[in-house]
C-alpha positions in Angstrom: 0.0 0.0 0.0 1.4 3.4 -1.0 0.3 5.1 2.2 2.2 2.7 4.3 5.4 3.1 2.2 5.2 6.8 2.4 4.9 6.8 6.2 7.6 4.2 6.8 10.1 5.7 4.3 11.2 8.5 6.6 9.9 8.4 10.1 8.6 10.8 15.1 10.0 11.3 17.6 13.6 11.7 18.4 13.7 14.2 15.6 17.4 15.2 15.5 20.0 15.3 18.1 22.0 18.2 16.8 21.2 21.1 14.6 23.2 23.5 12.4 22.1 26.9 13.5 19.8 25.9 16.3 21.4 24.4 19.4 18.4 22.2 20.2 15.2 21.3 18.5 11.9 20.1 20.0 9.4 17.4 19.1 5.9 16.5 20.2 5.6 13.1 21.8 1.8 13.1 22.3 -0.5 10.6 20.5 -3.9 12.0 21.3 -5.8 8.9 20.0 -9.5 9.2 19.3 -11.9 7.6 21.7 -12.4 4.9 19.2 -10.6 4.2 15.8 -12.3 6.4 13.2 -14.7 4.9 10.7 -14.7 5.5 7.0 -15.1 9.1 6.0 -14.9 10.3 9.6 -12.4 13.1 10.5 -11.1 14.7 13.6 -9.3 18.0 14.3 -7.6 18.7 17.6 -5.7 21.6 19.2 -4.0 21.9 22.6 -0.9 22.5 24.6 1.8 20.3 26.1 5.5 20.0 26.9 8.1 19.0 24.2 11.4 17.3 24.9 14.6 19.2 23.9 16.8 17.1 21.6 19.9 18.6 23.3 18.7 19.6 26.8 22.2 20.1 28.1 22.5 23.2 25.9 19.4 25.0 27.0 17.9 26.2 30.3 15.1 23.6 30.6 14.9 20.0 29.6 11.5 20.5 27.9 9.7 23.3 26.2 6.0 24.4 26.6 4.2 24.7 23.3 1.1 24.3 21.2 0.1 21.5 18.8 -2.6 20.8 16.3 -3.7 17.6 14.6 -5.9 16.6 11.7 -6.9 13.0 10.8 -9.1 11.4 8.2 -10.2 7.8 7.9 -10.1 6.3 4.4 -11.7 3.1 5.6 -12.7 1.5 9.0 -9.1 0.3 9.6 -6.9 3.0 8.1 -6.6 6.7 9.3 -4.0 9.2 8.0 -2.9 12.0 10.2 -0.9 15.2 10.0 0.4 17.1 13.1 2.0 20.5 13.7 3.7 21.8 16.9 5.3 25.1 17.8 7.6 26.0 20.7 6.2 28.8 22.9 8.9 28.7 25.6 11.8 31.0 26.2 14.4 28.2 26.2 15.8 29.7 23.0 15.1 32.7 20.9 14.9 30.6 17.8 11.6 29.9 16.0 11.2 26.2 16.5 8.4 24.0 15.1 7.8 20.6 13.5 5.6 18.4 11.3 4.7 14.7 11.5 2.7 12.3 9.4 1.2 9.1 10.8 -1.0 6.2 9.8 -3.2 4.6 12.4 -3.9 1.0 11.4 -6.6 -0.5 13.6 -6.9 -4.3 14.0 -10.0 -6.4 14.6 -11.7 -5.4 17.9 -13.5 -7.2 20.7 -16.3 -5.7 22.8 -14.1 -3.1 24.6 -10.5 -3.8 23.6 -8.8 -2.8 20.4 -5.2 -2.8 19.1 -3.4 -0.9 16.3 -0.1 0.2 14.8 1.1 3.7 14.3 4.0 4.3 11.9 5.1 7.9 12.0 7.5 10.2 10.1 8.5 13.6 11.4 10.6 16.7 10.6 11.8 19.4 12.9 12.7 23.0 12.0 14.7 25.8 13.6 14.4 29.4 12.3 12.6 28.2 9.1 15.0 25.5 8.0 14.1 21.8 8.5 17.2 20.5 10.2 16.4 16.9 10.9 14.1 14.0 10.6 13.1 10.8 12.3 10.4 8.3 12.9 9.0 5.5 14.9 6.6 2.5 15.0 4.2 2.3 17.9 1.7 -0.3 19.2 -1.6 1.2 20.3 -4.2 -0.1 22.7 -7.8 1.3 23.4 -9.9 0.1 26.3 -13.5 1.5 26.3 -14.9 -0.4 29.3 -15.4 2.9 31.2 -17.7 4.6 28.7 -17.9 7.5 27.9 -14.1 7.6 28.8 -11.6 5.5 26.8 -8.2 4.6 28.3 -5.5 4.3 25.7 -1.7 3.7 25.6 1.1 3.4 23.0 4.6 2.0 23.2 7.4 1.9 20.6 10.9 2.8 19.5 11.9 5.9 17.7 15.0 7.3 16.0 16.4 10.6 14.7 19.3 11.5 12.4 21.0 14.5 10.8 23.4 13.8 8.0 26.3 16.3 7.7 29.7 16.5 6.1 31.3 15.7 9.4 33.0 12.4 10.0 30.7 11.4 12.8 26.9 11.2 12.1 24.5 13.0 14.5 21.9 10.5 15.5 20.1 8.9 18.4 17.2 6.7 19.4 14.5 6.5 22.1 11.7 4.7 23.6 8.2 6.3 24.1 5.4 5.2 26.4 2.2 7.1 26.3 -0.9 6.7 28.4 -4.0 8.9 28.4 -7.8 9.2 28.5 -10.0 10.3 25.6 -13.7 11.3 26.1 -16.4 11.9 23.6 -18.8 14.6 24.7 -22.2 15.1 23.0 -21.2 13.1 19.9 -18.7 15.5 18.4 -16.6 17.3 21.1 -13.6 15.3 22.4 -10.9 15.8 25.0 -7.6 14.1 25.5 -5.4 14.2 28.7 -2.1 12.4 28.2 1.3 11.7 29.8 4.2 10.7 27.7 7.3 9.1 29.1 10.5 9.2 27.0 13.9 7.6 27.2 16.2 9.5 24.8 19.7 8.3 23.8 21.9 11.0 22.2 24.6 9.0 20.5 26.5 12.1 19.2 26.8 13.8 22.6 26.8 10.4 24.5 24.0 11.5 26.8 20.9 9.7 28.1 17.8 11.7 29.1 14.4 10.9 30.6 11.3 13.0 30.2 7.7 13.1 31.5 5.6 15.3 29.2 1.9 16.0 29.9 -0.5 17.4 27.3 -4.2 18.3 26.9 -6.1 18.7 23.6 -9.6 19.6 22.7 -11.0 18.1 19.4 -14.0 18.0 17.2 -15.1 14.7 15.5 -16.7 15.0 12.1 -19.1 12.0 11.5 -21.1 11.2 8.5 -24.7 12.4 8.8 -27.1 9.5 8.3 -30.3 10.3 6.6 -33.5 9.3 8.4 -35.6 6.7 6.5 -38.7 8.0 4.9 -42.0 7.0 6.6 
């Protein structure tokens, strides 16, 4: 499938572990899964705030940066949803203009009454002062549990990597492990809310440093569902 190849070809989360003009970049580790995997032709838009890990926290004042993020996702069928995400640093860790983009696919598996699994391959790119200075990706296992309706508990787990290719002899790269847990609630059929906590282990192979992060986030969303026509009497 072309969509799978495009997502896997480059791929979130430890975006880059060194940058040319920007000392450290930021990435958004949140997943913000919908209360249930979207059905065909359903869409969701989300916006919120959270904390983003610094790729080189030893070079800035704080390990993580406060910022805003926005997500749009669209289901092409009951099992495949494509997603785009944008984040922007609002902190004063650096004066640089730092932001990023990611592209994901949520592939949902067969479900039971209240438990469902999925895979989320992700590709991402991070920018500093208008230049995309690195890229990375990851593959994450997702789990939804909807036994506490109208609240759904979800979690994701998976590895990630980042790299920046330069003319220098030693490549700038690293890897990490992400664990996300959160709750998603559907309010009045369309309004959604996500409260999430991401735990990250980040291995910077260029600087030979290991960092750990706990990054909370909160997002409000709107779910677009297909309007079903009432049968004629």
